[in-house]
N, C-alpha and C positions, 0 to 999 in steps of 0.2 A: 157768873158766867161771862166769858169773854164775848166781845162783839161778834166775832166770826162764828162762835158756837151758837149764838142767838140767831144769826142769819141762817145758819144751816138748819136749826130746829124749826124755824118759821117756814123755810122752804119745804122741809119734809112734811110738816103739817099741811101745807097747801097741797102737796101732792096726794096726801091721804084723803083730804076733803074732796079733791077733784076726781078721785078714782071712781069710775062708774057713772059719772055725771055727764049730762050733755053740755055743750058749749053755752046754751041758754041758761041752764041751771048754774053753771060756774059763774057766768056774768051776774046773775042775780045775787048769788052768795057774795061775790066780790063787792057789789053795790052795798049790800047790807053791812059788811065789815068796814067799808069806807065811811058810811054814815055813822057807824058806831065810833070809829076813830075820831071823826069830826066832832061828834057830840061830846066825847070825852075831852077833847081839846077845849071845847067851849066851856065845859064845867070847870076844868082846871084853870082857865083864864079868869072866869068869873070868881072863883074862890080866891085867886091871887089878888084880883083887883078889889074885892070886897072883904078881905080878911080884917078882923078886928084891929083897930089902931091905925088903919090907913085913913088918909085925909080925902079919899075919893067920895063923891056924892052920887052913888049909883043906887 
């Protein structure tokens, strides 16, 4: 998938999720997805730092 196609798909998904929701509900959903993304970033970084064969002492 090209980067522009991905952006369009994500935008379309956001519009579908927001449909029929209040501004407060949309804000909560946004917060949940932001936390999800941050947590996934943390997991990926931890895996990268602690992968077998690395000299890191974590």
